[in-house]
All heavy atoms as TSV, in Angstrom:
chain	resi	resn	atom	element	x	y	z
A	1	MET	N	N	0.863	-1.208	-0.023
A	1	MET	CA	C	0.011	-0.034	-0.044
A	1	MET	C	C	0.913	1.231	-0.050
A	1	MET	O	O	1.908	1.279	0.610
A	1	MET	CB	C	-0.962	0.005	1.246
A	1	MET	CG	C	-1.806	1.189	1.207
A	1	MET	SD	S	-2.843	1.400	2.739
A	1	MET	CE	C	-3.957	-0.036	2.490
A	2	ASP	N	N	0.455	2.226	-0.696
A	2	ASP	CA	C	1.158	3.386	-0.803
A	2	ASP	C	C	1.061	4.201	0.543
A	2	ASP	O	O	0.100	4.243	1.197
A	2	ASP	CB	C	0.579	4.358	-1.852
A	2	ASP	CG	C	1.381	5.579	-2.195
A	2	ASP	OD1	O	1.415	6.502	-1.384
A	2	ASP	OD2	O	2.091	5.502	-3.176
A	3	PRO	N	N	2.216	4.734	1.052
A	3	PRO	CA	C	2.201	5.428	2.369
A	3	PRO	C	C	1.312	6.646	2.365
A	3	PRO	O	O	0.882	7.061	3.411
A	3	PRO	CB	C	3.699	5.772	2.641
A	3	PRO	CG	C	4.310	5.577	1.374
A	3	PRO	CD	C	3.569	4.710	0.379
A	4	PHE	N	N	1.106	7.209	1.198
A	4	PHE	CA	C	0.204	8.499	1.163
A	4	PHE	C	C	-1.264	8.062	1.226
A	4	PHE	O	O	-2.099	9.012	1.523
A	4	PHE	CB	C	0.580	9.270	-0.016
A	4	PHE	CG	C	-0.071	10.614	0.002
A	4	PHE	CD1	C	0.513	11.690	0.739
A	4	PHE	CD2	C	-1.186	10.949	-0.721
A	4	PHE	CE1	C	-0.044	12.997	0.796
A	4	PHE	CE2	C	-1.791	12.239	-0.702
A	4	PHE	CZ	C	-1.190	13.197	0.048
A	5	TYR	N	N	-1.603	6.917	0.856
A	5	TYR	CA	C	-3.050	6.534	0.723
A	5	TYR	C	C	-3.906	6.836	1.916
A	5	TYR	O	O	-5.028	7.347	1.936
A	5	TYR	CB	C	-3.212	5.140	0.191
A	5	TYR	CG	C	-4.695	4.670	0.192
A	5	TYR	CD1	C	-5.568	5.100	-0.751
A	5	TYR	CD2	C	-5.194	3.812	1.234
A	5	TYR	CE1	C	-6.871	4.699	-0.799
A	5	TYR	CE2	C	-6.507	3.499	1.180
A	5	TYR	CZ	C	-7.369	3.937	0.188
A	5	TYR	OH	O	-8.695	3.537	0.189
A	6	PRO	N	N	-3.408	6.403	3.184
A	6	PRO	CA	C	-4.193	6.700	4.315
A	6	PRO	C	C	-4.532	8.167	4.642
A	6	PRO	O	O	-5.496	8.535	5.228
A	6	PRO	CB	C	-3.339	6.053	5.438
A	6	PRO	CG	C	-2.456	5.129	4.857
A	6	PRO	CD	C	-2.223	5.684	3.464
A	7	ARG	N	N	-3.655	9.049	4.075
A	7	ARG	CA	C	-3.887	10.460	4.307
A	7	ARG	C	C	-5.121	10.977	3.511
A	7	ARG	O	O	-5.602	12.111	3.741
A	7	ARG	CB	C	-2.729	11.283	3.901
A	7	ARG	CG	C	-1.527	11.006	4.868
A	7	ARG	CD	C	-0.367	11.866	4.476
A	7	ARG	NE	N	0.726	11.716	5.369
A	7	ARG	CZ	C	1.712	12.516	5.476
A	7	ARG	NH1	N	1.776	13.627	4.780
A	7	ARG	NH2	N	2.699	12.300	6.328
A	8	LEU	N	N	-5.511	10.191	2.588
A	8	LEU	CA	C	-6.670	10.681	1.697
A	8	LEU	C	C	-7.988	10.603	2.599
A	8	LEU	O	O	-8.899	11.357	2.394
A	8	LEU	CB	C	-6.868	9.806	0.477
A	8	LEU	CG	C	-5.808	9.851	-0.587
A	8	LEU	CD1	C	-6.133	8.892	-1.763
A	8	LEU	CD2	C	-5.515	11.297	-0.998
A	9	GLY	N	N	-7.943	9.789	3.624
A	9	GLY	CA	C	-9.124	9.586	4.382
A	9	GLY	C	C	-10.393	9.073	3.738
A	9	GLY	O	O	-11.575	9.400	4.065
A	10	VAL	N	N	-10.198	8.095	2.746
A	10	VAL	CA	C	-11.306	7.543	2.076
A	10	VAL	C	C	-11.647	6.150	2.597
A	10	VAL	O	O	-10.735	5.357	2.768
A	10	VAL	CB	C	-10.949	7.441	0.536
A	10	VAL	CG1	C	-12.032	6.864	-0.257
A	10	VAL	CG2	C	-10.603	8.753	0.033
A	11	PRO	N	N	-12.867	5.914	3.105
A	11	PRO	CA	C	-13.155	4.624	3.592
A	11	PRO	C	C	-13.125	3.497	2.418
A	11	PRO	O	O	-13.316	3.815	1.286
A	11	PRO	CB	C	-14.607	4.721	4.081
A	11	PRO	CG	C	-15.141	6.031	3.565
A	11	PRO	CD	C	-13.945	6.850	3.121
A	12	PRO	N	N	-12.902	2.284	2.731
A	12	PRO	CA	C	-12.820	1.254	1.717
A	12	PRO	C	C	-14.004	0.990	0.905
A	12	PRO	O	O	-13.856	0.619	-0.234
A	12	PRO	CB	C	-12.429	-0.085	2.556
A	12	PRO	CG	C	-12.125	0.425	3.883
A	12	PRO	CD	C	-12.642	1.779	4.142
A	13	GLN	N	N	-15.175	1.268	1.348
A	13	GLN	CA	C	-16.367	1.045	0.571
A	13	GLN	C	C	-16.611	2.086	-0.490
A	13	GLN	O	O	-17.608	1.918	-1.275
A	13	GLN	CB	C	-17.545	0.801	1.475
A	13	GLN	CG	C	-17.966	2.062	2.295
A	13	GLN	CD	C	-17.266	2.116	3.646
A	13	GLN	OE1	O	-16.307	1.486	3.926
A	13	GLN	NE2	N	-17.752	2.857	4.579
A	14	ASP	N	N	-15.895	3.227	-0.474
A	14	ASP	CA	C	-16.114	4.282	-1.493
A	14	ASP	C	C	-15.721	3.797	-2.842
A	14	ASP	O	O	-14.897	2.903	-3.109
A	14	ASP	CB	C	-15.296	5.513	-1.143
A	14	ASP	CG	C	-16.019	6.362	-0.068
A	14	ASP	OD1	O	-17.177	6.062	0.233
A	14	ASP	OD2	O	-15.487	7.317	0.303
A	15	LYS	N	N	-16.302	4.433	-3.839
A	15	LYS	CA	C	-16.052	4.135	-5.231
A	15	LYS	C	C	-14.668	4.771	-5.652
A	15	LYS	O	O	-14.179	5.743	-5.108
A	15	LYS	CB	C	-17.206	4.771	-6.117
A	15	LYS	CG	C	-18.467	4.143	-5.881
A	15	LYS	CD	C	-19.532	4.711	-6.794
A	15	LYS	CE	C	-20.865	4.129	-6.481
A	15	LYS	NZ	N	-21.872	4.688	-7.327
A	16	PRO	N	N	-14.064	4.255	-6.777
A	16	PRO	CA	C	-12.838	4.757	-7.296
A	16	PRO	C	C	-12.894	6.158	-7.667
A	16	PRO	O	O	-11.931	6.855	-7.461
A	16	PRO	CB	C	-12.552	3.986	-8.467
A	16	PRO	CG	C	-13.295	2.607	-8.243
A	16	PRO	CD	C	-14.529	2.976	-7.398
A	17	CYS	N	N	-14.000	6.686	-8.118
A	17	CYS	CA	C	-14.117	8.114	-8.501
A	17	CYS	C	C	-13.936	8.954	-7.266
A	17	CYS	O	O	-13.371	10.176	-7.304
A	17	CYS	CB	C	-15.393	8.464	-9.211
A	17	CYS	SG	S	-16.923	8.204	-8.302
A	18	THR	N	N	-14.409	8.521	-6.129
A	18	THR	CA	C	-14.286	9.294	-4.847
A	18	THR	C	C	-12.764	9.350	-4.458
A	18	THR	O	O	-12.304	10.450	-3.980
A	18	THR	CB	C	-15.126	8.686	-3.730
A	18	THR	OG1	O	-16.454	8.549	-4.227
A	18	THR	CG2	C	-15.061	9.495	-2.504
A	19	VAL	N	N	-12.093	8.191	-4.633
A	19	VAL	CA	C	-10.655	8.144	-4.316
A	19	VAL	C	C	-9.960	9.139	-5.229
A	19	VAL	O	O	-9.041	9.880	-4.850
A	19	VAL	CB	C	-10.120	6.737	-4.453
A	19	VAL	CG1	C	-8.673	6.680	-4.256
A	19	VAL	CG2	C	-10.863	5.765	-3.510
A	20	LEU	N	N	-10.267	9.127	-6.527
A	20	LEU	CA	C	-9.570	9.993	-7.508
A	20	LEU	C	C	-9.842	11.465	-7.189
A	20	LEU	O	O	-8.934	12.316	-7.209
A	20	LEU	CB	C	-10.093	9.733	-8.835
A	20	LEU	CG	C	-9.311	10.351	-9.994
A	20	LEU	CD1	C	-7.875	10.013	-9.977
A	20	LEU	CD2	C	-9.965	9.957	-11.367
A	21	ARG	N	N	-11.048	11.793	-6.723
A	21	ARG	CA	C	-11.308	13.205	-6.347
A	21	ARG	C	C	-10.476	13.588	-5.146
A	21	ARG	O	O	-9.932	14.675	-5.049
A	21	ARG	CB	C	-12.803	13.411	-6.042
A	21	ARG	CG	C	-13.629	13.498	-7.278
A	21	ARG	CD	C	-15.021	13.834	-6.919
A	21	ARG	NE	N	-15.901	13.573	-8.054
A	21	ARG	CZ	C	-16.916	12.784	-8.077
A	21	ARG	NH1	N	-17.304	12.218	-6.955
A	21	ARG	NH2	N	-17.631	12.570	-9.157
A	22	ALA	N	N	-10.314	12.733	-4.169
A	22	ALA	CA	C	-9.623	13.007	-2.955
A	22	ALA	C	C	-8.109	13.180	-3.282
A	22	ALA	O	O	-7.321	13.967	-2.787
A	22	ALA	CB	C	-9.813	11.811	-1.925
A	23	ALA	N	N	-7.572	12.276	-4.317
A	23	ALA	CA	C	-6.132	12.329	-4.614
A	23	ALA	C	C	-5.937	13.647	-5.411
A	23	ALA	O	O	-4.817	14.276	-5.166
A	23	ALA	CB	C	-5.873	11.136	-5.480
A	24	ILE	N	N	-6.858	14.089	-6.159
A	24	ILE	CA	C	-6.625	15.355	-6.869
A	24	ILE	C	C	-6.677	16.518	-5.927
A	24	ILE	O	O	-5.783	17.418	-6.037
A	24	ILE	CB	C	-7.872	15.513	-7.927
A	24	ILE	CG1	C	-7.607	14.628	-9.011
A	24	ILE	CG2	C	-7.832	16.999	-8.460
A	24	ILE	CD1	C	-8.788	14.489	-10.001
A	25	ARG	N	N	-7.508	16.538	-4.951
A	25	ARG	CA	C	-7.527	17.662	-3.939
A	25	ARG	C	C	-6.316	17.561	-3.070
A	25	ARG	O	O	-5.985	18.664	-2.404
A	25	ARG	CB	C	-8.875	17.468	-3.056
A	25	ARG	CG	C	-10.025	18.111	-3.751
A	25	ARG	CD	C	-11.299	18.166	-2.928
A	25	ARG	NE	N	-11.969	16.853	-3.144
A	25	ARG	CZ	C	-12.468	15.997	-2.371
A	25	ARG	NH1	N	-12.382	16.218	-1.067
A	25	ARG	NH2	N	-13.020	14.998	-2.707
A	26	ALA	N	N	-5.701	16.401	-2.900
A	26	ALA	CA	C	-4.598	16.312	-2.002
A	26	ALA	C	C	-3.310	17.080	-2.573
A	26	ALA	O	O	-2.494	17.363	-1.822
A	26	ALA	CB	C	-4.202	14.835	-1.699
A	27	LEU	N	N	-3.246	17.176	-3.872
A	27	LEU	CA	C	-2.178	17.900	-4.503
A	27	LEU	C	C	-2.381	19.370	-4.393
A	27	LEU	O	O	-3.449	19.934	-4.523
A	27	LEU	CB	C	-2.047	17.449	-5.946
A	27	LEU	CG	C	-1.597	16.017	-6.213
A	27	LEU	CD1	C	-1.663	15.776	-7.650
A	27	LEU	CD2	C	-0.288	15.671	-5.542
A	28	HIS	N	N	-1.274	20.040	-4.250
A	28	HIS	CA	C	-1.225	21.555	-4.221
A	28	HIS	C	C	-1.649	22.032	-5.642
A	28	HIS	O	O	-1.290	21.410	-6.639
A	28	HIS	CB	C	0.212	22.031	-3.844
A	28	HIS	CG	C	0.300	23.542	-3.608
A	28	HIS	ND1	N	0.336	24.406	-4.582
A	28	HIS	CD2	C	0.087	24.174	-2.422
A	28	HIS	CE1	C	0.352	25.618	-4.012
A	28	HIS	NE2	N	0.222	25.569	-2.714
A	29	PRO	N	N	-2.487	23.100	-5.643
A	29	PRO	CA	C	-2.928	23.611	-6.935
A	29	PRO	C	C	-1.836	23.866	-8.023
A	29	PRO	O	O	-1.972	23.636	-9.176
A	29	PRO	CB	C	-3.667	24.917	-6.624
A	29	PRO	CG	C	-4.062	24.730	-5.179
A	29	PRO	CD	C	-3.005	23.846	-4.507
A	30	SER	N	N	-0.698	24.342	-7.527
A	30	SER	CA	C	0.438	24.539	-8.516
A	30	SER	C	C	0.911	23.284	-9.162
A	30	SER	O	O	1.253	23.345	-10.193
A	30	SER	CB	C	1.557	25.388	-7.793
A	30	SER	OG	O	2.170	24.520	-6.804
A	31	LEU	N	N	0.856	22.193	-8.376
A	31	LEU	CA	C	1.309	20.991	-8.900
A	31	LEU	C	C	0.248	20.347	-9.911
A	31	LEU	O	O	0.616	19.621	-10.865
A	31	LEU	CB	C	1.566	19.918	-7.761
A	31	LEU	CG	C	2.662	20.201	-6.904
A	31	LEU	CD1	C	2.740	19.089	-5.663
A	31	LEU	CD2	C	3.951	20.241	-7.598
A	32	ARG	N	N	-0.937	20.754	-9.706
A	32	ARG	CA	C	-2.032	20.193	-10.545
A	32	ARG	C	C	-1.945	20.892	-11.967
A	32	ARG	O	O	-2.415	20.362	-12.944
A	32	ARG	CB	C	-3.350	20.419	-9.979
A	32	ARG	CG	C	-3.611	19.529	-8.762
A	32	ARG	CD	C	-5.105	19.604	-8.386
A	32	ARG	NE	N	-5.473	20.954	-7.989
A	32	ARG	CZ	C	-6.082	21.255	-6.823
A	32	ARG	NH1	N	-6.379	20.272	-5.979
A	32	ARG	NH2	N	-6.373	22.477	-6.590
A	33	HIS	N	N	-1.408	22.051	-11.998
A	33	HIS	CA	C	-1.362	22.905	-13.282
A	33	HIS	C	C	-0.078	22.783	-14.110
A	33	HIS	O	O	-0.013	23.228	-15.193
A	33	HIS	CB	C	-1.648	24.385	-12.984
A	33	HIS	CG	C	-3.068	24.476	-12.369
A	33	HIS	ND1	N	-4.224	24.191	-12.976
A	33	HIS	CD2	C	-3.493	24.830	-11.159
A	33	HIS	CE1	C	-5.269	24.416	-12.288
A	33	HIS	NE2	N	-4.804	24.838	-11.138
A	34	MET	N	N	0.935	22.186	-13.454
A	34	MET	CA	C	2.225	22.156	-14.216
A	34	MET	C	C	2.199	21.037	-15.233
A	34	MET	O	O	2.063	19.804	-14.900
A	34	MET	CB	C	3.287	21.882	-13.206
A	34	MET	CG	C	3.667	23.033	-12.313
A	34	MET	SD	S	4.954	22.731	-11.140
A	34	MET	CE	C	6.326	22.888	-12.163
A	35	ARG	N	N	2.379	21.372	-16.520
A	35	ARG	CA	C	2.276	20.403	-17.601
A	35	ARG	C	C	3.397	19.410	-17.541
A	35	ARG	O	O	3.205	18.249	-17.896
A	35	ARG	CB	C	2.253	21.116	-18.920
A	35	ARG	CG	C	1.118	21.940	-19.194
A	35	ARG	CD	C	1.111	22.411	-20.550
A	35	ARG	NE	N	0.670	21.336	-21.449
A	35	ARG	CZ	C	0.025	21.556	-22.581
A	35	ARG	NH1	N	-0.035	22.793	-23.035
A	35	ARG	NH2	N	-0.427	20.621	-23.224
A	36	GLY	N	N	4.494	19.777	-17.071
A	36	GLY	CA	C	5.754	18.835	-17.047
A	36	GLY	C	C	5.519	17.653	-16.049
A	36	GLY	O	O	6.145	16.698	-16.137
A	37	LEU	N	N	4.603	17.823	-15.109
A	37	LEU	CA	C	4.351	16.906	-14.108
A	37	LEU	C	C	3.198	15.946	-14.334
A	37	LEU	O	O	2.746	15.248	-13.547
A	37	LEU	CB	C	4.237	17.449	-12.688
A	37	LEU	CG	C	5.373	18.287	-12.200
A	37	LEU	CD1	C	5.001	18.919	-10.869
A	37	LEU	CD2	C	6.576	17.341	-12.083
A	38	ARG	N	N	2.665	15.979	-15.593
A	38	ARG	CA	C	1.436	15.220	-15.911
A	38	ARG	C	C	1.633	13.775	-15.739
A	38	ARG	O	O	0.708	13.048	-15.113
A	38	ARG	CB	C	0.974	15.604	-17.321
A	38	ARG	CG	C	-0.264	14.839	-17.690
A	38	ARG	CD	C	-0.790	15.258	-19.019
A	38	ARG	NE	N	-1.957	14.563	-19.246
A	38	ARG	CZ	C	-2.404	14.226	-20.502
A	38	ARG	NH1	N	-1.752	14.482	-21.525
A	38	ARG	NH2	N	-3.645	13.582	-20.608
A	39	ALA	N	N	2.778	13.248	-16.211
A	39	ALA	CA	C	3.047	11.766	-16.079
A	39	ALA	C	C	3.104	11.387	-14.589
A	39	ALA	O	O	2.654	10.352	-14.137
A	39	ALA	CB	C	4.207	11.366	-16.860
A	40	ALA	N	N	3.829	12.223	-13.840
A	40	ALA	CA	C	3.903	12.007	-12.402
A	40	ALA	C	C	2.622	11.972	-11.726
A	40	ALA	O	O	2.335	11.184	-10.838
A	40	ALA	CB	C	4.949	12.976	-11.769
A	41	ARG	N	N	1.809	12.925	-12.116
A	41	ARG	CA	C	0.424	12.997	-11.396
A	41	ARG	C	C	-0.367	11.769	-11.774
A	41	ARG	O	O	-1.019	11.139	-10.914
A	41	ARG	CB	C	-0.320	14.271	-11.926
A	41	ARG	CG	C	0.094	15.535	-11.251
A	41	ARG	CD	C	-0.934	16.631	-11.548
A	41	ARG	NE	N	-1.239	16.746	-13.012
A	41	ARG	CZ	C	-0.505	17.589	-13.844
A	41	ARG	NH1	N	0.488	18.234	-13.313
A	41	ARG	NH2	N	-0.865	17.640	-15.119
A	42	GLN	N	N	-0.281	11.317	-13.084
A	42	GLN	CA	C	-0.966	10.128	-13.441
A	42	GLN	C	C	-0.533	8.853	-12.660
A	42	GLN	O	O	-1.346	8.065	-12.261
A	42	GLN	CB	C	-0.935	9.943	-14.987
A	42	GLN	CG	C	-1.699	10.923	-15.786
A	42	GLN	CD	C	-1.531	10.750	-17.226
A	42	GLN	OE1	O	-0.690	10.032	-17.643
A	42	GLN	NE2	N	-2.326	11.433	-17.951
A	43	ARG	N	N	0.817	8.714	-12.506
A	43	ARG	CA	C	1.260	7.658	-11.695
A	43	ARG	C	C	0.755	7.787	-10.181
A	43	ARG	O	O	0.435	6.750	-9.640
A	43	ARG	CB	C	2.816	7.651	-11.772
A	43	ARG	CG	C	3.390	7.112	-12.881
A	43	ARG	CD	C	4.928	6.897	-12.739
A	43	ARG	NE	N	5.611	8.069	-12.312
A	43	ARG	CZ	C	6.204	9.023	-13.128
A	43	ARG	NH1	N	6.159	8.868	-14.420
A	43	ARG	NH2	N	6.853	10.055	-12.722
A	44	PHE	N	N	0.766	8.900	-9.674
A	44	PHE	CA	C	0.277	9.129	-8.256
A	44	PHE	C	C	-1.222	8.720	-8.221
A	44	PHE	O	O	-1.580	7.905	-7.260
A	44	PHE	CB	C	0.384	10.582	-7.883
A	44	PHE	CG	C	-0.244	10.917	-6.613
A	44	PHE	CD1	C	0.372	10.415	-5.422
A	44	PHE	CD2	C	-1.396	11.670	-6.565
A	44	PHE	CE1	C	-0.241	10.753	-4.166
A	44	PHE	CE2	C	-2.011	12.048	-5.258
A	44	PHE	CZ	C	-1.380	11.520	-4.215
A	45	TYR	N	N	-2.084	9.098	-9.188
A	45	TYR	CA	C	-3.458	8.778	-9.157
A	45	TYR	C	C	-3.555	7.213	-9.294
A	45	TYR	O	O	-4.416	6.649	-8.639
A	45	TYR	CB	C	-4.216	9.401	-10.303
A	45	TYR	CG	C	-4.243	10.942	-10.194
A	45	TYR	CD1	C	-4.184	11.677	-11.344
A	45	TYR	CD2	C	-4.125	11.595	-9.028
A	45	TYR	CE1	C	-4.196	13.144	-11.340
A	45	TYR	CE2	C	-4.145	13.013	-8.976
A	45	TYR	CZ	C	-4.267	13.728	-10.078
A	45	TYR	OH	O	-4.108	15.136	-10.051
A	46	ARG	N	N	-2.862	6.625	-10.249
A	46	ARG	CA	C	-2.977	5.262	-10.396
A	46	ARG	C	C	-2.587	4.442	-9.059
A	46	ARG	O	O	-3.121	3.451	-8.792
A	46	ARG	CB	C	-2.115	4.778	-11.533
A	46	ARG	CG	C	-2.756	5.109	-12.929
A	46	ARG	CD	C	-2.020	4.494	-14.075
A	46	ARG	NE	N	-2.518	5.043	-15.259
A	46	ARG	CZ	C	-1.845	5.802	-16.034
A	46	ARG	NH1	N	-0.523	6.127	-15.798
A	46	ARG	NH2	N	-2.314	6.284	-17.202
A	47	ALA	N	N	-1.513	4.967	-8.480
A	47	ALA	CA	C	-1.053	4.369	-7.193
A	47	ALA	C	C	-2.157	4.385	-6.151
A	47	ALA	O	O	-2.400	3.434	-5.332
A	47	ALA	CB	C	0.211	5.001	-6.736
A	48	MET	N	N	-2.808	5.553	-6.002
A	48	MET	CA	C	-3.869	5.613	-5.053
A	48	MET	C	C	-4.975	4.776	-5.387
A	48	MET	O	O	-5.577	4.098	-4.461
A	48	MET	CB	C	-4.417	7.149	-5.049
A	48	MET	CG	C	-3.383	8.164	-4.574
A	48	MET	SD	S	-2.821	7.852	-2.894
A	48	MET	CE	C	-1.111	7.332	-3.266
A	49	LEU	N	N	-5.404	4.626	-6.632
A	49	LEU	CA	C	-6.435	3.708	-7.020
A	49	LEU	C	C	-6.075	2.264	-6.790
A	49	LEU	O	O	-6.885	1.459	-6.349
A	49	LEU	CB	C	-6.862	3.923	-8.511
A	49	LEU	CG	C	-7.521	5.257	-8.836
A	49	LEU	CD1	C	-7.659	5.478	-10.286
A	49	LEU	CD2	C	-8.889	5.289	-8.189
A	50	ALA	N	N	-4.867	1.939	-7.012
A	50	ALA	CA	C	-4.329	0.455	-6.787
A	50	ALA	C	C	-4.429	0.239	-5.312
A	50	ALA	O	O	-4.767	-0.873	-4.938
A	50	ALA	CB	C	-2.984	0.267	-7.406
A	51	SER	N	N	-3.921	1.126	-4.544
A	51	SER	CA	C	-3.934	0.997	-3.044
A	51	SER	C	C	-5.429	0.787	-2.545
A	51	SER	O	O	-5.687	-0.077	-1.700
A	51	SER	CB	C	-3.290	2.107	-2.346
A	51	SER	OG	O	-1.941	2.266	-2.586
A	52	HIS	N	N	-6.343	1.517	-3.118
A	52	HIS	CA	C	-7.738	1.456	-2.758
A	52	HIS	C	C	-8.322	0.157	-3.160
A	52	HIS	O	O	-9.053	-0.553	-2.307
A	52	HIS	CB	C	-8.514	2.640	-3.335
A	52	HIS	CG	C	-9.975	2.610	-2.912
A	52	HIS	ND1	N	-10.376	2.951	-1.590
A	52	HIS	CD2	C	-11.140	2.406	-3.606
A	52	HIS	CE1	C	-11.649	2.965	-1.544
A	52	HIS	NE2	N	-12.113	2.562	-2.721
A	53	ALA	N	N	-8.007	-0.381	-4.311
A	53	ALA	CA	C	-8.497	-1.656	-4.838
A	53	ALA	C	C	-7.938	-2.782	-3.895
A	53	ALA	O	O	-8.692	-3.739	-3.577
A	53	ALA	CB	C	-8.102	-1.789	-6.257
A	54	ARG	N	N	-6.662	-2.642	-3.491
A	54	ARG	CA	C	-6.080	-3.705	-2.646
A	54	ARG	C	C	-6.809	-3.688	-1.281
A	54	ARG	O	O	-7.050	-4.812	-0.725
A	54	ARG	CB	C	-4.619	-3.471	-2.446
A	54	ARG	CG	C	-3.745	-4.258	-3.258
A	54	ARG	CD	C	-2.250	-4.148	-3.063
A	54	ARG	NE	N	-1.711	-3.342	-4.097
A	54	ARG	CZ	C	-1.171	-2.210	-3.955
A	54	ARG	NH1	N	-0.856	-1.674	-2.797
A	54	ARG	NH2	N	-0.672	-1.533	-5.094
A	55	LEU	N	N	-7.065	-2.495	-0.703
A	55	LEU	CA	C	-7.721	-2.363	0.614
A	55	LEU	C	C	-9.171	-3.009	0.403
A	55	LEU	O	O	-9.618	-3.712	1.349
A	55	LEU	CB	C	-7.844	-1.008	1.028
A	55	LEU	CG	C	-8.341	-0.771	2.441
A	55	LEU	CD1	C	-7.582	-1.453	3.526
A	55	LEU	CD2	C	-8.459	0.714	2.729
A	56	GLN	N	N	-9.864	-2.643	-0.573
A	56	GLN	CA	C	-11.151	-3.200	-0.897
A	56	GLN	C	C	-11.170	-4.727	-0.922
A	56	GLN	O	O	-12.027	-5.378	-0.393
A	56	GLN	CB	C	-11.838	-2.678	-2.159
A	56	GLN	CG	C	-12.366	-1.342	-1.945
A	56	GLN	CD	C	-13.206	-0.904	-3.190
A	56	GLN	OE1	O	-12.768	-1.245	-4.307
A	56	GLN	NE2	N	-14.220	-0.173	-3.030
A	57	ALA	N	N	-10.209	-5.348	-1.676
A	57	ALA	CA	C	-10.015	-6.747	-1.788
A	57	ALA	C	C	-9.782	-7.342	-0.406
A	57	ALA	O	O	-10.244	-8.471	-0.165
A	57	ALA	CB	C	-8.838	-7.090	-2.797
A	58	GLU	N	N	-9.043	-6.702	0.454
A	58	GLU	CA	C	-8.732	-7.231	1.757
A	58	GLU	C	C	-9.895	-7.227	2.693
A	58	GLU	O	O	-10.085	-8.062	3.561
A	58	GLU	CB	C	-7.548	-6.585	2.399
A	58	GLU	CG	C	-6.233	-6.717	1.705
A	58	GLU	CD	C	-5.120	-5.733	2.264
A	58	GLU	OE1	O	-5.474	-4.998	3.178
A	58	GLU	OE2	O	-4.069	-5.799	1.735
A	59	THR	N	N	-10.701	-6.236	2.589
A	59	THR	CA	C	-11.857	-5.989	3.545
A	59	THR	C	C	-13.169	-6.563	3.020
A	59	THR	O	O	-14.150	-6.765	3.858
A	59	THR	CB	C	-12.062	-4.544	3.755
A	59	THR	OG1	O	-12.310	-3.880	2.566
A	59	THR	CG2	C	-10.905	-3.892	4.447
A	60	THR	N	N	-13.231	-6.958	1.785
A	60	THR	CA	C	-14.405	-7.519	1.245
A	60	THR	C	C	-14.538	-9.085	1.494
A	60	THR	O	O	-13.523	-9.699	1.247
A	60	THR	CB	C	-14.560	-7.367	-0.202
A	60	THR	OG1	O	-14.517	-5.903	-0.596
A	60	THR	CG2	C	-15.917	-7.927	-0.846
A	61	PRO	N	N	-15.517	-9.551	2.301
A	61	PRO	CA	C	-15.540	-10.924	2.507
A	61	PRO	C	C	-15.698	-11.715	1.217
A	61	PRO	O	O	-16.261	-11.369	0.232
A	61	PRO	CB	C	-16.883	-11.071	3.314
A	61	PRO	CG	C	-17.358	-9.760	3.559
A	61	PRO	CD	C	-16.672	-8.807	2.710
A	62	VAL	N	N	-15.190	-12.965	1.273
A	62	VAL	CA	C	-15.218	-13.879	0.069
A	62	VAL	C	C	-16.632	-14.217	-0.217
A	62	VAL	O	O	-17.362	-14.615	0.689
A	62	VAL	CB	C	-14.328	-15.123	0.290
A	62	VAL	CG1	C	-14.584	-16.148	-0.761
A	62	VAL	CG2	C	-12.902	-14.749	0.605
A	63	GLY	N	N	-17.064	-14.159	-1.435
A	63	GLY	CA	C	-18.378	-14.470	-1.871
A	63	GLY	C	C	-19.349	-13.380	-1.782
A	63	GLY	O	O	-20.497	-13.490	-2.155
A	64	ALA	N	N	-19.040	-12.204	-1.274
A	64	ALA	CA	C	-19.773	-11.021	-1.195
A	64	ALA	C	C	-19.899	-10.336	-2.563
A	64	ALA	O	O	-18.877	-10.245	-3.184
A	64	ALA	CB	C	-19.386	-10.051	-0.194
A	65	ASP	N	N	-20.955	-9.779	-2.918
A	65	ASP	CA	C	-21.167	-9.143	-4.165
A	65	ASP	C	C	-21.079	-7.687	-3.987
A	65	ASP	O	O	-21.561	-7.030	-3.236
A	65	ASP	CB	C	-22.437	-9.567	-4.877
A	65	ASP	CG	C	-22.304	-10.978	-5.408
A	65	ASP	OD1	O	-21.903	-11.791	-4.553
A	65	ASP	OD2	O	-22.635	-11.227	-6.479
């Protein structure tokens, strides 16, 4: 799990779009607008979504829909 993920404060049952919104808000506005950091921002967002998916898989009981 990414060490920054718990700082987002998103519960495991939330949808991925909620995680993405929280990750976007977590970045400083100047970092969100720098074109040169676009690839790094995308990697950060993907890492947050992957951490959320792992946490959901751990907390979801087997056989639950």
